[in-house]
C-alpha positions as CSV (number, residue, x, y, z in Angstrom):
1,M,104.3,118.4,81.8
2,Q,103.6,121.4,79.6
3,K,106.6,123.4,78.4
4,I,106.8,127.2,78.2
5,L,109.6,129.2,76.6
6,V,110.1,132.7,77.9
7,V,112.0,135.0,75.5
8,D,113.0,138.4,76.8
9,D,116.2,140.5,76.9
10,D,115.3,141.6,80.4
11,A,116.9,139.1,82.8
12,H,114.7,140.1,85.8
13,L,111.5,139.7,83.8
14,R,112.6,136.3,82.5
15,T,113.3,135.2,86.1
16,V,109.9,136.4,87.4
17,V,107.9,134.7,84.6
18,K,109.9,131.5,85.0
19,T,109.4,131.4,88.7
20,Y,105.6,131.9,88.5
21,A,105.3,129.3,85.7
22,E,107.3,126.7,87.6
23,T,105.2,127.4,90.8
24,D,102.1,126.6,88.7
25,G,103.6,123.3,87.6
26,F,104.9,124.2,84.2
27,E,108.4,123.3,82.8
28,C,109.9,126.6,81.8
29,L,112.9,127.4,79.7
30,V,114.3,130.9,79.0
31,A,116.1,132.5,76.1
32,E,117.8,136.0,76.3
33,D,117.4,136.8,72.6
34,G,115.8,135.7,69.3
35,N,118.7,133.5,68.2
36,A,118.7,131.5,71.4
37,A,114.9,131.1,71.1
38,L,115.1,129.8,67.6
39,D,117.8,127.3,68.7
40,L,115.6,126.0,71.4
41,T,112.5,125.7,69.2
42,E,114.5,123.6,66.7
43,R,115.2,121.1,69.4
44,I,112.2,121.2,71.8
45,E,108.5,121.4,71.2
46,F,106.8,124.1,73.4
47,D,103.2,124.4,74.4
48,L,103.5,128.1,74.8
49,I,106.0,130.8,73.9
50,V,106.0,134.1,75.8
51,L,107.8,136.4,73.3
52,D,109.1,139.9,73.8
53,V,108.6,141.9,70.6
54,M,111.0,144.7,71.4
55,M,114.4,143.0,71.7
56,P,117.7,144.1,70.1
57,G,118.9,142.1,67.1
58,R,116.2,139.8,65.9
59,D,113.0,141.1,67.6
60,G,110.0,139.1,68.5
61,F,108.1,139.9,65.3
62,E,111.0,138.5,63.2
63,I,111.1,135.4,65.4
64,L,107.4,134.9,65.1
């Protein structure tokens, strides 16, 4: 199963994207900020990362 990581500080948007991805058969994990995303990417290999570029703290550009 292909894995997607959704990184966004907006909880509603994370939930919507996760719900649609899982409905289409993807395994989907979420992270609420850049630090959580980096932690997950160190432990898990993802096929796709949906990354918000305008987050407080470490933004998406820094994470990329």
